[in-house]
DODOLUM-620700 format. One record per residue: x, z, y of N, C-alpha, C in turn; residue number from 1. Coordinates in Angstrom, 3 decimals, decimal comma. Atoms other than C-alpha are relative to their C-alpha. Layout:
<sites>
<site n_xx="X" n_zz="Z" n_yy="Y" ca_xx="X" ca_zz="Z" ca_yy="Y" c_xx="X" c_zz="Z" c_yy="Y" seq="NUM"/>
...
</sites>
This chain:
<sites>
<site n_xx="-0,507" n_zz="-0,256" n_yy="1,327" ca_xx="-8,430" ca_zz="8,721" ca_yy="12,344" c_xx="0,913" c_zz="-1,165" c_yy="-0,398" seq="1"/>
<site n_xx="-0,987" n_zz="1,005" n_yy="0,398" ca_xx="-5,363" ca_zz="6,882" ca_yy="11,024" c_xx="0,126" c_zz="-0,035" c_yy="-1,509" seq="2"/>
<site n_xx="-0,178" n_zz="0,208" n_yy="1,431" ca_xx="-4,828" ca_zz="5,445" ca_yy="7,555" c_xx="1,346" c_zz="-0,647" c_yy="-0,267" seq="3"/>
<site n_xx="-1,209" n_zz="0,650" n_yy="0,493" ca_xx="-1,649" ca_zz="4,546" ca_yy="5,704" c_xx="-0,463" c_zz="-0,932" c_yy="-1,116" seq="4"/>
<site n_xx="0,425" n_zz="0,961" n_yy="1,019" ca_xx="-1,945" ca_zz="1,468" ca_yy="3,514" c_xx="1,212" c_zz="-0,660" c_yy="-0,657" seq="5"/>
<site n_xx="-0,955" n_zz="0,858" n_yy="0,686" ca_xx="0,012" ca_zz="-0,517" ca_yy="0,957" c_xx="-0,771" c_zz="-1,256" c_yy="-0,356" seq="6"/>
<site n_xx="0,655" n_zz="1,273" n_yy="0,270" ca_xx="-0,899" ca_zz="-4,188" ca_yy="0,747" c_xx="0,987" c_zz="-0,956" c_yy="-0,656" seq="7"/>
<site n_xx="-0,812" n_zz="1,054" n_yy="0,603" ca_xx="0,409" ca_zz="-6,948" ca_yy="-1,472" c_xx="-0,246" c_zz="-1,267" c_yy="0,803" seq="8"/>
<site n_xx="0,084" n_zz="1,214" n_yy="-0,810" ca_xx="1,167" ca_zz="-10,037" ca_yy="0,592" c_xx="0,628" c_zz="-1,132" c_yy="-0,803" seq="9"/>
<site n_xx="-0,490" n_zz="1,073" n_yy="0,863" ca_xx="1,467" ca_zz="-13,202" ca_yy="-1,455" c_xx="0,344" c_zz="0,571" c_yy="-1,363" seq="10"/>
<site n_xx="-0,383" n_zz="-0,437" n_yy="1,342" ca_xx="3,155" ca_zz="-12,813" ca_yy="-4,813" c_xx="1,241" c_zz="0,870" c_yy="-0,029" seq="11"/>
<site n_xx="-1,326" n_zz="-0,602" n_yy="0,112" ca_xx="6,455" ca_zz="-11,287" ca_yy="-3,856" c_xx="0,311" c_zz="1,174" c_yy="0,912" seq="12"/>
<site n_xx="-0,303" n_zz="-1,120" n_yy="-0,892" ca_xx="6,189" ca_zz="-8,625" ca_yy="-1,131" c_xx="-1,193" c_zz="0,936" c_yy="0,157" seq="13"/>
<site n_xx="1,039" n_zz="-0,945" n_yy="-0,397" ca_xx="4,269" ca_zz="-5,501" ca_yy="-0,214" c_xx="0,312" c_zz="0,464" c_yy="1,410" seq="14"/>
<site n_xx="-0,128" n_zz="-0,508" n_yy="-1,363" ca_xx="3,681" ca_zz="-4,106" ca_yy="3,256" c_xx="-0,548" c_zz="1,409" c_yy="0,002" seq="15"/>
<site n_xx="0,432" n_zz="-1,392" n_yy="-0,171" ca_xx="3,465" ca_zz="-0,389" ca_yy="3,991" c_xx="-0,119" c_zz="0,234" c_yy="1,492" seq="16"/>
<site n_xx="0,219" n_zz="-0,207" n_yy="-1,424" ca_xx="1,938" ca_zz="0,419" ca_yy="7,343" c_xx="-1,094" c_zz="1,008" c_yy="0,247" seq="17"/>
<site n_xx="1,102" n_zz="-0,892" n_yy="-0,361" ca_xx="-0,620" ca_zz="2,467" ca_yy="9,221" c_xx="-0,867" c_zz="-0,695" c_yy="1,041" seq="18"/>
<site n_xx="0,966" n_zz="0,622" n_yy="-0,900" ca_xx="-3,716" ca_zz="1,535" ca_yy="11,176" c_xx="-1,232" c_zz="0,889" c_yy="0,100" seq="19"/>
<site n_xx="1,276" n_zz="-0,712" n_yy="-0,107" ca_xx="-7,030" ca_zz="2,894" ca_yy="12,381" c_xx="-1,124" c_zz="-0,785" c_yy="-0,675" seq="20"/>
<site n_xx="1,028" n_zz="0,858" n_yy="0,599" ca_xx="-8,952" ca_zz="-0,026" ca_yy="10,836" c_xx="0,651" c_zz="-0,837" c_yy="-1,103" seq="21"/>
<site n_xx="-0,673" n_zz="0,661" n_yy="1,128" ca_xx="-7,693" ca_zz="-1,019" ca_yy="7,365" c_xx="-0,539" c_zz="-1,411" c_yy="-0,251" seq="22"/>
<site n_xx="0,489" n_zz="1,366" n_yy="0,266" ca_xx="-10,042" ca_zz="-3,992" ca_yy="6,738" c_xx="0,453" c_zz="-1,011" c_yy="1,070" seq="23"/>
<site n_xx="-0,422" n_zz="0,885" n_yy="-1,082" ca_xx="-9,222" ca_zz="-5,478" ca_yy="10,150" c_xx="1,497" c_zz="-0,317" c_yy="-0,117" seq="24"/>
<site n_xx="-1,450" n_zz="0,208" n_yy="0,140" ca_xx="-5,469" ca_zz="-5,004" ca_yy="9,540" c_xx="0,304" c_zz="-0,939" c_yy="-1,163" seq="25"/>
<site n_xx="-0,215" n_zz="0,867" n_yy="1,161" ca_xx="-5,657" ca_zz="-6,658" ca_yy="6,109" c_xx="-0,323" c_zz="-1,450" c_yy="0,374" seq="26"/>
<site n_xx="0,361" n_zz="1,349" n_yy="-0,452" ca_xx="-7,437" ca_zz="-9,670" ca_yy="7,642" c_xx="1,060" c_zz="-0,567" c_yy="0,940" seq="27"/>
<site n_xx="-1,031" n_zz="0,452" n_yy="-0,941" ca_xx="-4,853" ca_zz="-9,858" ca_yy="10,440" c_xx="1,291" c_zz="-0,372" c_yy="-0,732" seq="28"/>
<site n_xx="-1,192" n_zz="0,322" n_yy="0,791" ca_xx="-1,999" ca_zz="-9,767" ca_yy="7,904" c_xx="-0,147" c_zz="-1,350" c_yy="-0,688" seq="29"/>
<site n_xx="0,233" n_zz="1,272" n_yy="0,671" ca_xx="-3,565" ca_zz="-12,668" ca_yy="6,021" c_xx="0,174" c_zz="-1,169" c_yy="0,978" seq="30"/>
<site n_xx="-0,135" n_zz="1,045" n_yy="-1,013" ca_xx="-3,745" ca_zz="-14,708" ca_yy="9,234" c_xx="1,466" c_zz="-0,143" c_yy="0,419" seq="31"/>
<site n_xx="-1,392" n_zz="0,024" n_yy="-0,458" ca_xx="-0,219" ca_zz="-13,749" ca_yy="10,373" c_xx="0,950" c_zz="-0,592" c_yy="-1,031" seq="32"/>
<site n_xx="-0,932" n_zz="0,429" n_yy="1,038" ca_xx="1,453" ca_zz="-14,438" ca_yy="7,041" c_xx="-0,424" c_zz="-1,290" c_yy="-0,696" seq="33"/>
<site n_xx="0,564" n_zz="1,177" n_yy="0,673" ca_xx="-0,786" ca_zz="-17,316" ca_yy="5,894" c_xx="0,129" c_zz="0,111" c_yy="-1,523" seq="34"/>
<site n_xx="-0,079" n_zz="-0,307" n_yy="1,432" ca_xx="-0,777" ca_zz="-15,677" ca_yy="2,456" c_xx="-1,195" c_zz="0,861" c_yy="-0,380" seq="35"/>
<site n_xx="1,049" n_zz="-0,930" n_yy="0,434" ca_xx="-3,394" ca_zz="-13,907" ca_yy="0,353" c_xx="0,501" c_zz="1,439" c_yy="0,094" seq="36"/>
<site n_xx="-0,359" n_zz="-1,416" n_yy="-0,153" ca_xx="-3,385" ca_zz="-10,162" ca_yy="1,046" c_xx="-0,994" c_zz="0,835" c_yy="-0,801" seq="37"/>
<site n_xx="0,835" n_zz="-0,883" n_yy="0,819" ca_xx="-4,686" ca_zz="-7,553" ca_yy="-1,415" c_xx="0,329" c_zz="1,441" c_yy="0,364" seq="38"/>
<site n_xx="-0,191" n_zz="-1,419" n_yy="-0,261" ca_xx="-5,181" ca_zz="-3,932" ca_yy="-0,399" c_xx="0,206" c_zz="0,715" c_yy="-1,327" seq="39"/>
<site n_xx="-0,325" n_zz="-0,703" n_yy="1,238" ca_xx="-3,528" ca_zz="-1,820" ca_yy="-3,091" c_xx="-0,346" c_zz="1,478" c_yy="0,109" seq="40"/>
<site n_xx="0,191" n_zz="-1,439" n_yy="-0,167" ca_xx="-3,776" ca_zz="1,698" ca_yy="-1,662" c_xx="-0,198" c_zz="0,296" c_yy="1,471" seq="41"/>
<site n_xx="0,120" n_zz="-0,506" n_yy="-1,364" ca_xx="-5,028" ca_zz="3,379" ca_yy="1,482" c_xx="-0,466" c_zz="1,448" c_yy="-0,056" seq="42"/>
<site n_xx="0,390" n_zz="-1,405" n_yy="-0,064" ca_xx="-5,429" ca_zz="7,019" ca_yy="2,441" c_xx="0,161" c_zz="0,491" c_yy="1,422" seq="43"/>
<site n_xx="-0,124" n_zz="-0,587" n_yy="-1,331" ca_xx="-5,856" ca_zz="9,176" ca_yy="5,532" c_xx="1,403" c_zz="0,570" c_yy="0,152" seq="44"/>
<site n_xx="-1,347" n_zz="-0,487" n_yy="-0,254" ca_xx="-2,446" ca_zz="9,872" ca_yy="7,013" c_xx="0,525" c_zz="-0,626" c_yy="1,269" seq="45"/>
<site n_xx="-0,588" n_zz="0,500" n_yy="-1,231" ca_xx="-0,135" ca_zz="9,135" ca_yy="9,869" c_xx="1,437" c_zz="-0,431" c_yy="-0,176" seq="46"/>
<site n_xx="-1,374" n_zz="0,498" n_yy="0,010" ca_xx="3,412" ca_zz="8,282" ca_yy="10,785" c_xx="0,901" c_zz="0,781" c_yy="-0,958" seq="47"/>
<site n_xx="-0,808" n_zz="-0,812" n_yy="0,916" ca_xx="4,864" ca_zz="11,144" ca_yy="8,704" c_xx="-0,124" c_zz="-0,525" c_yy="-1,427" seq="48"/>
<site n_xx="0,223" n_zz="0,515" n_yy="1,353" ca_xx="3,287" ca_zz="9,882" ca_yy="5,468" c_xx="0,527" c_zz="-1,424" c_yy="-0,144" seq="49"/>
<site n_xx="-0,505" n_zz="1,382" n_yy="0,032" ca_xx="4,146" ca_zz="6,284" ca_yy="6,339" c_xx="1,526" c_zz="-0,011" c_yy="-0,133" seq="50"/>
<site n_xx="-1,467" n_zz="-0,079" n_yy="0,087" ca_xx="7,820" ca_zz="7,175" ca_yy="6,917" c_xx="0,455" c_zz="0,498" c_yy="-1,365" seq="51"/>
<site n_xx="-0,312" n_zz="-0,509" n_yy="1,339" ca_xx="7,845" ca_zz="9,125" ca_yy="3,654" c_xx="-0,031" c_zz="-1,138" c_yy="-1,020" seq="52"/>
<site n_xx="0,089" n_zz="1,133" n_yy="0,915" ca_xx="6,682" ca_zz="6,014" ca_yy="1,783" c_xx="1,114" c_zz="-1,010" c_yy="0,250" seq="53"/>
<site n_xx="-1,111" n_zz="0,913" n_yy="-0,317" ca_xx="9,228" ca_zz="3,862" ca_yy="3,613" c_xx="1,300" c_zz="0,509" c_yy="-0,626" seq="54"/>
<site n_xx="-1,208" n_zz="-0,582" n_yy="0,605" ca_xx="11,962" ca_zz="6,240" ca_yy="2,433" c_xx="-0,005" c_zz="-0,154" c_yy="-1,518" seq="55"/>
<site n_xx="0,111" n_zz="0,127" n_yy="1,453" ca_xx="10,695" ca_zz="6,183" ca_yy="-1,164" c_xx="0,318" c_zz="-1,428" c_yy="-0,445" seq="56"/>
<site n_xx="-0,151" n_zz="1,401" n_yy="0,373" ca_xx="10,678" ca_zz="2,377" ca_yy="-1,234" c_xx="1,224" c_zz="-0,670" c_yy="0,635" seq="57"/>
<site n_xx="-1,123" n_zz="0,545" n_yy="-0,765" ca_xx="13,889" ca_zz="1,935" ca_yy="0,782" c_xx="0,833" c_zz="-1,025" c_yy="-0,767" seq="58"/>
<site n_xx="-0,856" n_zz="0,922" n_yy="0,754" ca_xx="15,880" ca_zz="0,230" ca_yy="-1,999" c_xx="-0,672" c_zz="-1,352" c_yy="-0,258" seq="59"/>
<site n_xx="0,728" n_zz="1,258" n_yy="0,207" ca_xx="13,183" ca_zz="-2,490" ca_yy="-2,219" c_xx="-0,251" c_zz="-0,749" c_yy="1,311" seq="60"/>
<site n_xx="0,234" n_zz="0,580" n_yy="-1,328" ca_xx="13,213" ca_zz="-3,292" ca_yy="1,519" c_xx="0,501" c_zz="-1,449" c_yy="0,068" seq="61"/>
<site n_xx="-0,385" n_zz="1,396" n_yy="-0,171" ca_xx="13,337" ca_zz="-6,989" ca_yy="2,432" c_xx="0,694" c_zz="-0,184" c_yy="1,343" seq="62"/>
<site n_xx="-0,626" n_zz="0,326" n_yy="-1,280" ca_xx="15,127" ca_zz="-8,709" ca_yy="5,277" c_xx="-1,039" c_zz="-0,191" c_yy="1,112" seq="63"/>
<site n_xx="1,067" n_zz="0,202" n_yy="-0,987" ca_xx="11,729" ca_zz="-9,077" ca_yy="7,015" c_xx="-0,157" c_zz="1,183" c_yy="0,947" seq="64"/>
<site n_xx="0,140" n_zz="-1,147" n_yy="-0,879" ca_xx="11,899" ca_zz="-5,573" ca_yy="8,449" c_xx="-0,320" c_zz="1,270" c_yy="-0,748" seq="65"/>
<site n_xx="0,100" n_zz="-1,341" n_yy="0,569" ca_xx="11,293" ca_zz="-1,918" ca_yy="7,890" c_xx="-1,260" c_zz="0,262" c_yy="-0,811" seq="66"/>
<site n_xx="1,264" n_zz="-0,256" n_yy="0,704" ca_xx="7,713" ca_zz="-2,177" ca_yy="6,548" c_xx="-0,251" c_zz="-0,952" c_yy="-1,155" seq="67"/>
<site n_xx="0,175" n_zz="1,019" n_yy="1,024" ca_xx="8,242" ca_zz="-5,009" ca_yy="4,034" c_xx="0,920" c_zz="0,282" c_yy="-1,178" seq="68"/>
<site n_xx="-0,752" n_zz="-0,375" n_yy="1,200" ca_xx="9,369" ca_zz="-4,465" ca_yy="0,436" c_xx="-0,216" c_zz="-1,029" c_yy="-1,106" seq="69"/>
<site n_xx="0,107" n_zz="0,903" n_yy="1,142" ca_xx="10,100" ca_zz="-6,617" ca_yy="-2,627" c_xx="-0,966" c_zz="0,594" c_yy="-1,021" seq="70"/>
<site n_xx="1,007" n_zz="-0,415" n_yy="0,979" ca_xx="7,323" ca_zz="-6,470" ca_yy="-5,195" c_xx="0,595" c_zz="-0,157" c_yy="-1,401" seq="71"/>
<site n_xx="-0,646" n_zz="0,025" n_yy="1,314" ca_xx="9,199" ca_zz="-5,605" ca_yy="-8,413" c_xx="-0,785" c_zz="0,892" c_yy="-0,965" seq="72"/>
<site n_xx="0,670" n_zz="-0,905" n_yy="0,945" ca_xx="7,986" ca_zz="-3,935" ca_yy="-11,622" c_xx="0,287" c_zz="1,476" c_yy="0,302" seq="73"/>
<site n_xx="-0,349" n_zz="-1,381" n_yy="-0,351" ca_xx="9,853" ca_zz="-0,777" ca_yy="-10,554" c_xx="-0,793" c_zz="0,467" c_yy="1,215" seq="74"/>
<site n_xx="0,775" n_zz="-0,310" n_yy="-1,202" ca_xx="8,100" ca_zz="-0,898" ca_yy="-7,200" c_xx="-1,450" c_zz="0,325" c_yy="-0,377" seq="75"/>
<site n_xx="1,367" n_zz="-0,254" n_yy="0,444" ca_xx="4,691" ca_zz="-1,091" ca_yy="-8,939" c_xx="-0,103" c_zz="1,334" c_yy="-0,726" seq="76"/>
<site n_xx="-0,006" n_zz="-1,307" n_yy="0,669" ca_xx="5,628" ca_zz="1,904" ca_yy="-11,091" c_xx="-0,047" c_zz="1,113" c_yy="1,036" seq="77"/>
<site n_xx="0,029" n_zz="-0,995" n_yy="-1,082" ca_xx="6,314" ca_zz="3,862" ca_yy="-7,894" c_xx="-1,382" c_zz="0,079" c_yy="0,640" seq="78"/>
<site n_xx="1,329" n_zz="0,019" n_yy="-0,619" ca_xx="3,003" ca_zz="2,774" ca_yy="-6,395" c_xx="-1,012" c_zz="0,726" c_yy="-0,888" seq="79"/>
<site n_xx="0,929" n_zz="-0,661" n_yy="0,921" ca_xx="1,098" ca_zz="3,880" ca_yy="-9,500" c_xx="0,214" c_zz="1,508" c_yy="-0,028" seq="80"/>
<site n_xx="-0,292" n_zz="-1,435" n_yy="0,025" ca_xx="2,851" ca_zz="7,257" ca_yy="-9,403" c_xx="-0,473" c_zz="0,713" c_yy="1,259" seq="81"/>
<site n_xx="0,425" n_zz="-0,620" n_yy="-1,254" ca_xx="1,694" ca_zz="7,863" ca_yy="-5,824" c_xx="-1,326" c_zz="0,739" c_yy="-0,134" seq="82"/>
<site n_xx="1,315" n_zz="-0,646" n_yy="0,107" ca_xx="-1,787" ca_zz="8,808" ca_yy="-6,978" c_xx="0,095" c_zz="1,443" c_yy="-0,457" seq="83"/>
<site n_xx="-0,171" n_zz="-1,399" n_yy="0,386" ca_xx="-0,382" ca_zz="12,066" ca_yy="-8,378" c_xx="1,054" c_zz="0,701" c_yy="0,856" seq="84"/>
<site n_xx="-1,021" n_zz="-0,559" n_yy="-0,879" ca_xx="2,184" ca_zz="12,633" ca_yy="-5,641" c_xx="-0,556" c_zz="1,180" c_yy="0,791" seq="85"/>
<site n_xx="0,433" n_zz="-1,184" n_yy="-0,762" ca_xx="2,018" ca_zz="16,015" ca_yy="-3,880" c_xx="-0,393" c_zz="-0,356" c_yy="1,419" seq="86"/>
<site n_xx="0,315" n_zz="0,336" n_yy="-1,394" ca_xx="1,995" ca_zz="14,360" ca_yy="-0,467" c_xx="-1,404" c_zz="-0,593" c_yy="0,124" seq="87"/>
<site n_xx="1,312" n_zz="0,611" n_yy="-0,054" ca_xx="-1,210" ca_zz="12,516" ca_yy="-1,359" c_xx="-1,089" c_zz="0,872" c_yy="-0,588" seq="88"/>
<site n_xx="0,987" n_zz="-0,859" n_yy="0,647" ca_xx="-2,902" ca_zz="15,310" ca_yy="-3,283" c_xx="-0,944" c_zz="0,572" c_yy="1,054" seq="89"/>
<site n_xx="0,991" n_zz="-0,515" n_yy="-0,934" ca_xx="-6,104" ca_zz="16,279" ca_yy="-1,550" c_xx="-0,364" c_zz="-0,966" c_yy="1,106" seq="90"/>
<site n_xx="0,328" n_zz="0,990" n_yy="-1,029" ca_xx="-6,042" ca_zz="13,219" ca_yy="0,727" c_xx="-1,163" c_zz="-0,857" c_yy="-0,495" seq="91"/>
<site n_xx="1,055" n_zz="0,936" n_yy="0,389" ca_xx="-8,955" ca_zz="10,811" ca_yy="0,753" c_xx="0,698" c_zz="-1,295" c_yy="-0,395" seq="92"/>
<site n_xx="-0,759" n_zz="1,140" n_yy="0,509" ca_xx="-7,498" ca_zz="8,077" ca_yy="-1,443" c_xx="-0,941" c_zz="-1,057" c_yy="-0,535" seq="93"/>
<site n_xx="0,742" n_zz="1,110" n_yy="0,558" ca_xx="-8,870" ca_zz="4,691" ca_yy="-2,240" c_xx="0,991" c_zz="-0,943" c_yy="-0,655" seq="94"/>
<site n_xx="-0,894" n_zz="0,889" n_yy="0,733" ca_xx="-7,089" ca_zz="2,702" ca_yy="-4,929" c_xx="-0,761" c_zz="-1,228" c_yy="-0,443" seq="95"/>
<site n_xx="0,568" n_zz="1,229" n_yy="0,544" ca_xx="-7,785" ca_zz="-0,871" ca_yy="-5,807" c_xx="1,146" c_zz="-0,744" c_yy="-0,668" seq="96"/>
<site n_xx="-1,040" n_zz="0,691" n_yy="0,755" ca_xx="-5,672" ca_zz="-2,451" ca_yy="-8,548" c_xx="-0,501" c_zz="-1,388" c_yy="-0,349" seq="97"/>
<site n_xx="0,381" n_zz="1,364" n_yy="0,333" ca_xx="-5,719" ca_zz="-6,187" ca_yy="-9,039" c_xx="0,286" c_zz="-0,244" c_yy="-1,480" seq="98"/>
<site n_xx="-0,141" n_zz="0,317" n_yy="1,414" ca_xx="-6,315" ca_zz="-7,088" ca_yy="-12,665" c_xx="-0,557" c_zz="-1,406" c_yy="-0,169" seq="99"/>
<site n_xx="0,333" n_zz="1,426" n_yy="0,002" ca_xx="-6,343" ca_zz="-10,869" ca_yy="-13,088" c_xx="-0,775" c_zz="-0,314" c_yy="1,280" seq="100"/>
<site n_xx="0,751" n_zz="0,373" n_yy="-1,198" ca_xx="-9,150" ca_zz="-11,861" ca_yy="-10,718" c_xx="-1,021" c_zz="1,050" c_yy="0,416" seq="101"/>
<site n_xx="0,989" n_zz="-1,027" n_yy="-0,332" ca_xx="-11,139" ca_zz="-8,633" ca_yy="-10,597" c_xx="0,687" c_zz="1,234" c_yy="0,543" seq="102"/>
<site n_xx="-0,483" n_zz="-1,276" n_yy="-0,521" ca_xx="-10,735" ca_zz="-5,282" ca_yy="-8,871" c_xx="-0,823" c_zz="1,104" c_yy="-0,630" seq="103"/>
<site n_xx="0,790" n_zz="-1,145" n_yy="0,432" ca_xx="-11,768" ca_zz="-1,874" ca_yy="-10,049" c_xx="0,464" c_zz="1,226" c_yy="0,766" seq="104"/>
<site n_xx="-0,327" n_zz="-1,245" n_yy="-0,694" ca_xx="-11,886" ca_zz="1,513" ca_yy="-8,391" c_xx="0,452" c_zz="1,020" c_yy="-1,026" seq="105"/>
<site n_xx="-0,497" n_zz="-1,045" n_yy="0,881" ca_xx="-9,873" ca_zz="4,294" ca_yy="-9,984" c_xx="-0,915" c_zz="1,212" c_yy="0,157" seq="106"/>
<site n_xx="0,882" n_zz="-1,167" n_yy="-0,113" ca_xx="-12,186" ca_zz="7,225" ca_yy="-10,810" c_xx="0,719" c_zz="1,193" c_yy="0,645" seq="107"/>
<site n_xx="-0,569" n_zz="-1,152" n_yy="-0,701" ca_xx="-11,666" ca_zz="10,382" ca_yy="-8,749" c_xx="0,807" c_zz="0,914" c_yy="-0,904" seq="108"/>
<site n_xx="-0,692" n_zz="-0,932" n_yy="0,867" ca_xx="-10,589" ca_zz="12,421" ca_yy="-11,782" c_xx="1,415" c_zz="-0,468" c_yy="-0,346" seq="109"/>
<site n_xx="-1,341" n_zz="0,510" n_yy="0,283" ca_xx="-7,519" ca_zz="10,152" ca_yy="-12,170" c_xx="0,949" c_zz="0,176" c_yy="1,168" seq="110"/>
<site n_xx="-0,839" n_zz="-0,126" n_yy="-1,201" ca_xx="-6,265" ca_zz="10,819" ca_yy="-8,642" c_xx="0,707" c_zz="1,320" c_yy="0,044" seq="111"/>
</sites>
């Protein structure tokens, strides 16, 4: 089973990727980038859904490569809108939003 994820890396970028083990990938990103990494969104999906997200966020892409995007207020608005997106409807979604130093799970009825 493959998952697509969006992670905030440091204060200024997000990474959109896919993996079979989200927690392991988040830990690896933290080691590779030497920055704090926060999982923002993950859901069951594959390369099709990942490419779709890459296309949506294309204008925010960084020079780091195809899976890295600038973390702007507009970008966060797009991320928040994903929970009602048709492509994600019916998928097993796990949202975790960082609010100061705490996390909370979005109730199922909001997805």
